[in-house]
Structure formats: C-alpha cells, structure tokens
C-alpha positions as CSV (number, residue, x, y, z in Angstrom):
1,M,-5.8,-1.6,-21.1
2,R,-8.9,-2.5,-23.0
3,E,-10.9,-5.5,-21.7
4,N,-10.6,-7.8,-24.6
5,R,-8.0,-5.2,-25.7
6,F,-7.1,-2.2,-23.3
7,L,-7.5,1.2,-21.2
8,R,-8.2,5.3,-20.6
9,R,-8.3,9.5,-20.6
10,R,-8.0,13.2,-19.4
11,P,-5.4,16.0,-19.2
12,A,-3.4,17.3,-16.5
13,L,-4.0,18.9,-13.2
14,I,-1.5,18.8,-10.5
15,A,-0.5,22.3,-9.8
16,A,3.1,22.1,-8.8
17,A,3.6,25.3,-6.9
18,T,7.2,25.5,-5.6
19,A,8.5,28.0,-3.1
20,L,12.1,27.8,-2.2
21,L,13.2,29.7,0.9
22,L,16.7,29.7,2.2
23,V,16.8,31.1,5.8
24,P,20.1,31.5,7.7
25,A,19.5,30.8,11.4
26,A,21.4,30.7,14.6
27,A,20.7,27.6,16.6
28,Q,21.7,26.4,20.1
29,T,22.7,22.8,20.4
30,S,22.7,23.0,24.2
31,A,23.7,25.4,27.0
32,S,27.3,24.4,26.3
33,A,27.4,25.0,22.6
34,A,30.3,27.0,21.3
35,A,28.7,28.3,18.1
36,A,25.6,27.7,16.1
37,G,23.9,28.5,12.8
38,C,21.8,27.0,10.2
39,Q,20.0,27.4,6.8
40,V,16.5,26.2,6.0
41,S,15.2,25.2,2.6
42,Y,11.4,25.1,2.5
43,T,10.0,23.8,-0.9
44,V,6.3,23.4,-1.8
45,S,6.7,20.3,-4.0
46,S,3.0,19.8,-5.1
47,S,-0.3,21.5,-4.7
48,W,-3.9,20.4,-5.1
49,Q,-7.4,21.6,-4.3
50,G,-7.3,22.5,-0.6
51,G,-3.9,21.0,0.1
52,F,-0.2,20.9,-0.6
53,G,3.0,18.9,0.0
54,A,6.3,20.4,1.2
55,N,9.9,19.3,1.8
56,V,12.1,21.0,4.4
57,T,15.9,20.7,4.6
58,I,18.0,22.0,7.6
59,T,21.7,22.6,7.0
60,N,23.7,22.9,10.1
61,L,26.4,25.7,9.8
62,G,27.5,25.5,13.4
63,D,28.7,22.9,15.9
64,A,27.2,19.4,15.6
65,V,23.7,19.0,17.2
66,D,22.3,15.9,18.7
67,G,18.5,16.5,18.6
68,W,16.8,19.3,16.9
69,R,13.5,21.3,17.0
70,L,12.5,23.6,14.1
71,T,9.7,26.1,14.5
72,W,7.9,28.5,12.1
73,S,4.6,30.4,11.8
74,Y,2.2,30.5,8.9
75,S,0.6,33.8,7.9
76,A,-2.4,32.5,5.9
77,G,-4.0,29.9,8.2
78,Q,-2.2,26.9,6.7
79,T,-2.2,23.7,8.8
80,V,0.1,20.6,8.7
81,T,-2.0,17.4,8.4
82,Q,0.7,14.7,8.0
83,L,4.4,14.6,8.5
84,W,7.2,12.1,7.9
85,N,10.8,11.9,9.2
86,G,9.9,13.7,12.4
87,S,6.9,14.6,14.6
88,Y,5.0,17.8,14.8
89,T,2.7,19.9,16.9
90,Q,0.8,23.0,15.8
91,A,-0.7,25.7,18.1
92,G,-2.5,28.3,16.0
93,A,-0.1,29.5,13.3
94,Q,3.0,28.1,15.0
95,V,4.4,24.7,13.9
96,T,7.0,22.8,15.8
97,V,8.8,19.9,14.2
98,T,11.2,17.6,16.2
99,N,13.5,15.0,14.9
100,A,12.8,11.3,14.4
101,S,14.9,8.7,16.2
102,Y,17.2,8.2,13.1
103,N,17.9,11.9,12.0
104,G,18.5,13.8,15.3
105,A,22.2,14.1,14.8
106,I,23.4,16.8,12.4
107,P,27.1,17.3,12.0
108,T,28.7,20.6,11.0
109,N,27.7,21.2,7.4
110,G,25.4,18.2,7.5
111,T,21.7,18.2,6.8
112,A,18.4,16.7,8.1
113,S,15.2,16.6,6.0
114,F,11.5,16.0,6.5
115,G,8.4,16.3,4.5
116,F,4.7,16.9,5.2
117,N,1.3,17.4,3.7
118,G,-0.7,20.5,4.6
119,A,-4.1,22.2,4.1
120,W,-4.7,25.7,2.9
121,T,-7.5,28.0,1.8
122,G,-7.1,31.1,-0.4
123,S,-3.3,31.4,-0.5
124,N,-0.2,29.5,0.6
125,P,2.7,31.9,1.2
126,A,5.9,30.3,2.5
127,P,7.0,31.0,6.1
128,T,9.4,34.0,6.3
129,A,11.4,32.9,9.4
130,F,12.5,29.8,11.2
131,S,14.1,29.0,14.5
132,L,16.2,26.0,15.4
133,N,16.3,24.8,19.0
134,G,14.9,28.0,20.3
135,T,17.1,30.5,18.5
136,T,15.7,32.6,15.7
137,C,17.4,33.2,12.4
138,T,20.1,35.9,12.7
139,G,22.1,35.3,9.5
140,G,25.3,33.8,10.8
141,V,27.2,31.8,13.3
142,N,27.1,33.4,16.8
143,P,29.4,32.8,19.8
144,T,27.5,31.8,22.9
145,T,27.6,33.9,26.0
146,G,27.3,31.1,28.5
147,P,30.1,29.2,30.3
148,P,32.6,27.2,28.3
149,P,31.8,23.6,27.6
150,T,32.8,21.0,30.2
151,T,33.9,18.7,27.4
152,P,35.7,19.7,24.1
153,P,33.6,20.0,21.0
154,P,33.5,17.0,18.7
155,T,36.5,16.7,16.5
156,T,35.0,14.3,14.0
157,P,35.1,16.0,10.6
158,P,31.9,16.5,8.6
159,P,31.0,13.7,6.2
160,T,32.2,14.3,2.6
161,T,28.7,13.5,1.4
162,P,25.4,14.4,3.0
163,P,23.6,11.7,4.9
164,P,21.0,9.8,3.0
165,T,17.5,11.3,3.0
166,T,15.8,7.9,2.8
167,P,15.5,6.5,6.3
168,P,16.2,2.9,7.0
169,P,13.2,0.6,6.3
170,G,12.8,-0.4,9.9
171,T,12.0,3.2,11.0
172,S,9.4,4.1,8.4
173,Q,6.8,2.7,6.0
174,P,6.8,2.8,2.2
175,C,5.2,6.3,1.8
176,D,7.6,7.7,4.4
177,I,10.4,6.3,2.3
178,Y,9.0,7.7,-1.0
179,A,8.5,11.1,0.6
180,A,12.1,11.2,2.0
181,G,13.3,10.5,-1.6
182,G,11.3,13.6,-2.9
183,T,8.4,11.6,-4.5
184,A,5.5,11.8,-2.0
185,C,2.6,9.3,-2.2
186,I,-0.5,10.8,-3.8
187,A,-2.5,7.6,-3.1
188,A,-1.8,4.7,-0.7
189,H,-4.0,1.6,-0.4
190,S,-3.8,-1.6,1.6
191,T,-6.0,-4.1,3.4
192,T,-3.1,-5.4,5.4
193,R,-1.1,-2.5,7.0
194,A,-0.5,1.2,7.3
195,L,1.8,2.6,4.6
196,Y,2.9,5.6,6.8
197,A,4.5,5.1,10.2
198,A,2.1,7.6,11.7
199,Y,-1.1,6.4,10.0
200,N,-3.8,5.6,12.4
201,G,-6.9,5.7,10.3
202,S,-9.1,3.3,8.4
203,L,-7.7,0.9,5.8
204,Y,-10.9,-0.3,4.2
205,Q,-14.6,-0.7,4.7
206,V,-16.7,-3.9,4.8
207,R,-20.4,-4.4,4.3
208,R,-22.3,-7.4,5.7
209,S,-25.2,-9.0,3.9
210,S,-27.3,-9.7,7.0
211,D,-28.3,-6.0,7.4
212,N,-26.3,-4.1,4.8
213,T,-24.5,-2.1,7.5
214,T,-20.8,-1.2,7.1
215,R,-17.7,-1.0,9.3
216,N,-14.4,0.6,8.8
217,I,-11.4,-1.6,9.5
218,G,-8.4,0.3,11.0
219,V,-5.0,-0.6,12.3
220,L,-4.0,-2.2,15.6
221,S,-1.7,0.7,16.3
222,P,-0.2,3.8,14.4
223,G,1.8,2.5,11.5
224,G,0.7,-1.1,12.3
225,R,-1.2,-4.0,10.8
226,A,-5.0,-4.2,10.0
227,N,-7.4,-5.1,12.8
228,A,-8.6,-8.4,11.4
229,A,-10.4,-9.2,14.7
230,S,-12.7,-6.2,14.1
231,Q,-13.7,-7.6,10.7
232,D,-14.2,-11.1,12.1
233,S,-16.5,-10.0,14.9
234,F,-18.5,-7.8,12.6
235,C,-18.8,-10.4,9.8
236,A,-19.5,-13.4,12.1
237,N,-22.2,-15.7,10.8
238,T,-22.8,-13.6,7.7
239,T,-21.0,-12.6,4.4
240,C,-19.0,-9.4,4.1
241,V,-17.7,-7.6,1.0
242,I,-15.0,-4.9,0.7
243,T,-16.8,-1.7,-0.5
244,V,-14.0,0.9,-0.1
245,I,-10.2,0.9,0.1
246,Y,-9.2,4.1,1.9
247,D,-6.4,6.3,0.7
248,Q,-3.9,6.8,3.4
249,S,-2.2,9.8,1.8
250,G,-4.8,12.3,3.0
251,R,-5.8,13.3,-0.5
252,G,-9.1,11.4,-0.5
253,N,-8.2,9.0,-3.3
254,N,-10.4,6.3,-1.9
255,L,-11.2,3.4,-4.2
256,G,-14.9,2.2,-4.5
257,Y,-16.0,-0.9,-6.3
258,Q,-17.3,-0.5,-9.8
259,G,-20.9,-1.7,-9.3
260,S,-24.3,-0.9,-8.0
261,G,-24.0,0.9,-4.7
262,G,-20.3,1.7,-5.4
263,V,-19.0,4.0,-8.1
264,G,-21.4,2.6,-10.6
265,G,-20.8,-0.2,-13.0
266,A,-21.4,-3.9,-13.9
267,V,-19.3,-5.7,-11.3
268,Q,-19.5,-6.6,-7.6
269,P,-17.4,-5.9,-4.5
270,A,-14.9,-8.6,-3.5
271,V,-15.7,-11.0,-0.6
272,A,-13.8,-9.7,2.4
273,N,-12.6,-13.0,4.0
274,K,-11.6,-15.0,0.9
275,E,-8.0,-15.1,1.9
276,S,-6.2,-14.4,5.2
277,V,-2.4,-14.2,5.6
278,T,-0.1,-12.9,8.3
279,V,2.0,-9.7,8.3
280,G,4.5,-9.5,11.1
281,G,2.7,-12.4,12.8
282,D,-0.7,-10.7,12.8
283,K,-3.7,-12.1,10.8
284,V,-4.8,-9.8,8.0
285,Y,-7.1,-10.1,4.9
286,S,-6.2,-9.5,1.3
287,L,-8.3,-8.0,-1.5
288,Y,-8.9,-11.3,-3.3
289,I,-10.4,-10.7,-6.8
290,P,-11.8,-13.9,-8.4
291,G,-13.0,-12.0,-11.5
292,K,-16.0,-9.8,-11.9
293,S,-14.7,-7.3,-9.3
294,S,-12.8,-4.0,-9.7
295,Y,-12.1,-0.7,-7.8
296,W,-11.8,2.8,-9.2
297,R,-11.4,6.5,-8.4
298,D,-11.3,9.7,-10.5
299,G,-8.3,11.4,-8.9
300,H,-7.4,14.0,-11.5
301,L,-8.3,16.8,-9.1
302,T,-6.8,15.3,-6.0
303,G,-3.1,14.9,-6.9
304,V,-3.0,11.9,-9.4
305,P,-0.5,12.9,-12.2
306,T,-2.0,13.7,-15.6
307,G,-0.7,14.2,-19.1
308,A,3.0,13.8,-19.2
309,A,3.7,14.4,-15.5
310,P,6.1,11.8,-14.1
311,E,4.9,9.2,-11.6
312,G,5.8,5.9,-10.0
313,M,3.9,3.1,-8.3
314,Y,4.3,-0.2,-6.6
315,M,2.0,-3.1,-5.5
316,V,2.3,-6.3,-3.5
317,T,0.3,-9.0,-5.3
318,S,0.3,-12.8,-5.5
319,G,2.1,-15.0,-8.0
320,T,-0.2,-17.9,-7.3
321,H,-3.6,-16.3,-8.1
322,V,-3.4,-15.1,-11.7
323,N,-4.9,-15.6,-15.1
324,S,-4.6,-14.2,-18.6
325,G,-7.7,-12.1,-18.6
326,C,-7.4,-8.4,-19.2
327,C,-6.2,-6.9,-17.0
328,F,-5.2,-7.1,-13.4
329,D,-3.9,-3.6,-13.0
330,Y,-3.0,-1.0,-10.4
331,G,-2.2,2.5,-11.4
332,N,-3.2,5.5,-13.5
333,S,-6.3,5.0,-15.7
334,E,-9.0,6.9,-17.7
335,T,-11.5,9.1,-16.0
336,T,-13.9,8.1,-18.7
337,R,-13.6,4.4,-18.0
338,R,-13.1,3.9,-21.7
339,A,-10.1,3.0,-23.8
340,D,-9.0,6.4,-24.9
341,G,-5.8,5.8,-26.8
342,A,-2.1,5.1,-26.4
343,G,-0.7,6.7,-23.3
344,A,-4.0,7.2,-21.6
345,M,-3.0,4.6,-19.0
346,D,0.1,4.1,-16.9
347,A,-0.5,1.1,-14.7
348,I,1.2,-2.0,-13.4
349,Y,-0.1,-5.2,-14.9
350,F,0.5,-8.6,-13.3
351,G,-0.7,-11.9,-14.8
352,T,-0.1,-14.4,-17.6
353,S,-1.4,-12.3,-20.6
354,C,1.0,-12.3,-23.6
355,W,-0.5,-9.4,-25.3
356,F,1.6,-9.1,-28.4
357,G,2.7,-12.8,-28.6
358,G,6.1,-14.3,-28.7
359,C,6.5,-14.6,-25.0
360,S,8.9,-17.0,-23.4
361,G,7.4,-19.2,-20.7
362,S,4.0,-19.0,-19.1
363,G,4.4,-16.1,-16.6
364,P,3.1,-14.5,-14.6
365,W,4.9,-11.3,-15.5
366,V,5.1,-7.7,-14.4
367,Q,4.3,-5.5,-17.4
368,A,3.2,-1.9,-18.1
369,D,-0.4,-1.3,-19.2
370,L,0.0,1.9,-21.2
371,E,-3.4,1.5,-23.0
372,Y,-3.6,-0.3,-26.3
373,G,-1.0,-2.8,-25.1
374,L,0.6,-4.6,-22.2
375,Y,4.3,-3.9,-22.6
376,P,7.0,-6.2,-21.4
377,G,9.6,-3.6,-22.3
378,G,10.1,-0.8,-24.8
379,S,8.3,-2.3,-27.7
380,S,5.7,-4.9,-28.7
381,S,8.5,-7.5,-29.1
382,W,9.1,-9.8,-26.2
383,N,11.6,-8.5,-23.8
384,S,14.2,-11.2,-23.2
385,N,15.0,-9.7,-19.8
386,Q,11.5,-10.5,-18.5
387,R,11.1,-13.2,-15.9
388,A,8.2,-14.9,-14.2
389,F,7.4,-14.3,-10.6
390,T,5.6,-17.3,-9.1
391,S,6.1,-16.8,-5.4
392,K,3.1,-16.4,-3.1
393,F,3.9,-12.7,-2.6
394,V,5.3,-10.5,-5.4
395,T,6.5,-6.9,-5.4
396,A,5.8,-5.1,-8.7
397,T,7.0,-1.5,-9.6
398,L,6.5,0.8,-12.5
399,K,7.8,4.4,-13.0
400,N,7.4,6.6,-16.1
401,N,8.8,10.1,-16.6
402,G,6.1,10.8,-19.1
403,T,8.2,11.7,-22.1
404,S,11.2,9.5,-22.7
405,R,11.8,6.8,-20.0
406,F,10.0,4.1,-18.0
407,A,11.2,1.2,-15.9
408,I,9.6,-2.1,-14.7
409,K,10.8,-4.1,-11.8
410,G,9.7,-7.1,-9.8
411,S,10.8,-9.3,-6.9
412,N,9.7,-11.9,-4.3
413,A,8.0,-9.8,-1.6
414,Q,9.4,-12.0,1.2
415,S,13.1,-11.7,0.3
416,G,15.6,-10.4,-2.1
417,S,16.1,-7.2,-4.0
418,L,14.2,-5.8,-7.0
419,Y,15.1,-7.1,-10.4
420,T,15.1,-4.6,-13.2
421,L,13.0,-6.1,-16.1
422,Y,13.2,-3.0,-18.3
423,D,14.6,0.5,-18.0
424,G,14.7,2.6,-21.2
425,S,12.7,4.4,-23.8
426,L,8.9,4.6,-24.0
427,P,7.3,2.6,-26.8
428,R,6.8,4.3,-30.1
429,G,3.6,6.4,-30.0
430,Y,3.6,6.8,-26.2
431,S,5.7,10.0,-25.9
432,P,4.3,12.2,-24.5
433,M,2.0,10.2,-22.2
434,R,-1.6,11.3,-22.0
435,K,-2.6,10.2,-18.5
436,Q,-6.1,11.2,-17.3
437,G,-5.6,10.7,-13.5
438,A,-8.0,8.1,-12.5
439,I,-6.9,5.1,-10.3
440,I,-7.7,1.5,-11.3
441,L,-7.3,-1.6,-9.2
442,G,-8.1,-5.1,-10.3
443,S,-9.1,-4.6,-13.9
444,G,-8.3,-2.8,-17.1
445,G,-9.3,0.8,-17.6
446,D,-12.3,0.3,-19.8
447,C,-13.9,-2.0,-17.3
448,C,-16.6,-1.9,-15.8
449,I,-19.3,0.5,-16.8
450,D,-21.2,-2.0,-19.0
451,N,-18.9,-5.0,-19.0
452,T,-17.4,-7.3,-16.4
453,N,-13.8,-7.8,-15.3
454,Q,-12.0,-10.8,-16.9
455,S,-9.0,-10.8,-14.7
456,V,-8.2,-12.4,-11.3
457,G,-5.6,-11.4,-8.8
458,T,-4.8,-10.5,-5.3
459,F,-3.9,-7.1,-3.9
460,Y,-2.2,-6.6,-0.5
461,E,-0.8,-3.1,-0.7
462,G,0.3,-0.4,-3.1
463,A,0.9,3.3,-3.6
464,M,1.3,5.9,-6.4
465,V,3.7,8.8,-6.2
466,A,4.2,12.1,-8.0
467,G,7.6,12.3,-9.6
468,Y,10.1,9.7,-10.8
469,P,11.4,7.7,-7.9
470,S,15.1,6.9,-7.6
471,D,16.4,3.4,-7.7
472,A,17.6,3.9,-4.1
473,T,14.1,4.8,-3.0
474,E,12.5,1.8,-4.7
475,N,15.1,-0.5,-3.1
476,A,14.4,0.9,0.3
477,V,10.6,0.3,-0.2
478,Q,11.4,-3.3,-1.2
479,A,13.5,-3.7,1.9
480,N,10.6,-2.4,4.0
481,I,8.2,-4.9,2.3
482,T,10.4,-7.9,2.9
483,A,10.9,-6.8,6.5
484,A,7.1,-6.5,7.0
485,G,6.9,-10.3,7.1
486,Y,4.3,-11.4,4.7
487,R,3.5,-15.1,5.3
C-alpha cells in the first residue's frame, strides 16, 4: 500500500512442475504379515531455481502396518534438504523416509503422507521405483512365505474416510501443518521460535553498536524457541539492532532492513531488545517497530507467488502497539518498491487505518493491502463483519486465489479459534492479481527507498505459502499458535 496512499510490481515466476507417479508395491509389515501391498503417489508440487517441493502419499493395499519405512533412489543427483511428517536419511542417491510418531499406523486401504523440499541441478526426474518396509514394488498383494502369525490379523475395518493429512498441532509447527495441507511455506520468519519441527538454524541476526559485529541468534533445540540468552550476552552493555530475519523455508527469502547497510533505503533497523515476551515459558524478543523501520526481500525468483498465482499467509502481531500510519504489512509486495497499481500487492495489514472511511469503531483491524487500498472486505465500503483485535497477541491471516476469491481472518493468539472477517470476491479491478513477488514486513510496499515508514507494529512470527490454504489447515495453525504459549 502506498505510504500516504499504497504499494507494488512484477510478473510471475514459480515454475510449478508436477510429476505424478503411482507405484504399486509389495510391503512387509513384519515377519508375521499375511499379505502386503501398496501404491505411492509422488508429486512435485513446486519448483524454483535450484530447488523443488514434493508431496508423497502411501496407500496401503495390504494388511495394516504399524510403522513404515519408504525408500527410493534418485537418478539425477537430487537431494532432500528438509522433510515434514516423517524423518529422512540419504546415502548417495538412496533416500529413506520413516514415519513420524503420529502417522506410523496405516490401516488397509488407508494412507500416510509426507512432504519435503529438495535440491537439484540440470534435471529433476521422478523416482521410478519405491520399496516399503524393505520390499520392492511388485504390482500386487503377495502372500508371505514365513510362518503363520501367532495372533490373528486385525479385524478392525478400514476407515470410511482417509485419515487427516494435517497432523495435530502438538506434533508439528506451522509450516509442517501448511505442508501437510498441500500448501508448503515459501517463506517463514520469526524472532521467537522455529516454524518447522525440525528447524535448527538461525532465526535472526543482531548487530551491536560497540564494534559493528554481528551474531546469528538460533533456537534452543530443533523446533524450539529462540536463544535469547545468546543475544543478551552478545549485546550486554551496548545497543543491538536486528539486521536480518532469516527464512526458515530453505529458499533463502531472508528479510533485510531497508536502510544503509541493509537492502538500501531511508530507514533504520529495529532495536533488538525493545520488547521481550515468553513463549512456552522461555524468554524471547520480538521485532518491535516504532516507526522508521522496515524489512524487505525480492523473492520473485525464490518461490514467492507472482501474478495471479494463489497464496496464503499469516502473522502473529500485537493489538497493543499500533497506529494509523501506512502501513504495517506482512506479505507480497512490489519488487520495484514503488506503488505499481491495483493488485500489485497481497499483504496482511494490521493497524487502525480506516483507508476508505466509514469504519465502525477505532480498531485495530486485520485488512488486506492489495495496493491502492486497505480492504476490510470485498469493496471500499466498510465491512460490517469486521471486528477489532485489541489483545496483546493477535493472529492475522490472508489468502487469495488470485482471480476470484480472498479471505481475511483474525483471532487472539493466546486462545480461541479464527474468526472469518471476510470470505468472498476480490474487489473490482483486482482480478486477476498482479503480484510481483517481493516480501514486505513492517511497512507499505512503496517504502522505503527515499521515504520513511509511518507505521508502528510488532512482529513475532509469520509465513507465506504457495497455494490457497484450506480452512482446516488455517485452524490447525491457529491451534498450534495458541498452544505455543505466548505470554
């Protein structure tokens, strides 16, 4: 959204290469199994320069299994870099994936799914063969040649509907949940915690004023909270600022501040220790923006949706640190950092700005910054279903299919379910969307090359996904956030 008015630009590039492979397989559940068989669906869901995302579904055609191991080999040097809903090892070309604690049991005709990100060079052919629990694909259900089972096979009939692909919130983090729902994160940012259960890298970087040296702040354990003690020791007796917020998705969509020494611009990095809170009882720091600070990344070549491609996003922010300045945003913005017309942005806005007038109450509200307007719903008229969120911690979500539909939701990030503020048609003049694929955090899209940020706000965590997330997926993410224990 333009500062003093809005936000953004540039056309599409997310090569969505999709390969679907159905592989019948014989699989042993144990030495006492009576029969076994399976089918594997391997789908490349997205592709970008040097990397790809894939989803795999195992359908069990034989007796029920309690614990599974799937293996395959790549023919072009591909490597798995990150996996959810299971764990993996790779030795040369061979990949082995084992179940997570919550999806090891597959009844007859039931399924289990996982997803992963990978790296490739040159080409990315799909695997041609799989094996499940040590038995290669044979094309049917095979009787075993071992002794008969000591106990009868299970008699519980298969479920009438397949088990949910979204794991319970306690066993995964937001980006694991999105991936299980078929909408993998293409950017994941937080100063407070890991957004993948397996993430063990850096969350953000701080720079101290005493000698201008930097330190990356990581997590206390894989999938855990930020190591605030590392920041405290590094920044003792001096001032520190947050210079980089790292992308946990593996796509390199790291956010740098829009100022001298950052990505270039007229603002400064935010002070690193302005606000501390606790998550799950551990001390962490927020990204606290008091104005004149903003973060940005050109991600149009690294997976951020462009043009009319569908996308979704969420952020956890604060309902007590807001203003009406334009515009405290998180989401898709112009690569030009200029206001490039209606539909050039697709970002969550949170604050007290009543852009078109006629608002009810004083906010703050979750709205959609689509460039040339902060939309409370499907038009410039006030949406009577809007509500203010004034709690200390607020969840805000936005999803947009790029051509006909978008939805805005919000909630208290400490308890309760998401409240749907709007779900319907795009405003007139915004179909199709014209997203450019940059990422903005803390300001409107035409900030801050030669002007300063007018908005204030607080950012704790957020992610952007490729595709249009289901309501069930968003509800599971909200459940995970409330279980995280922001205090």
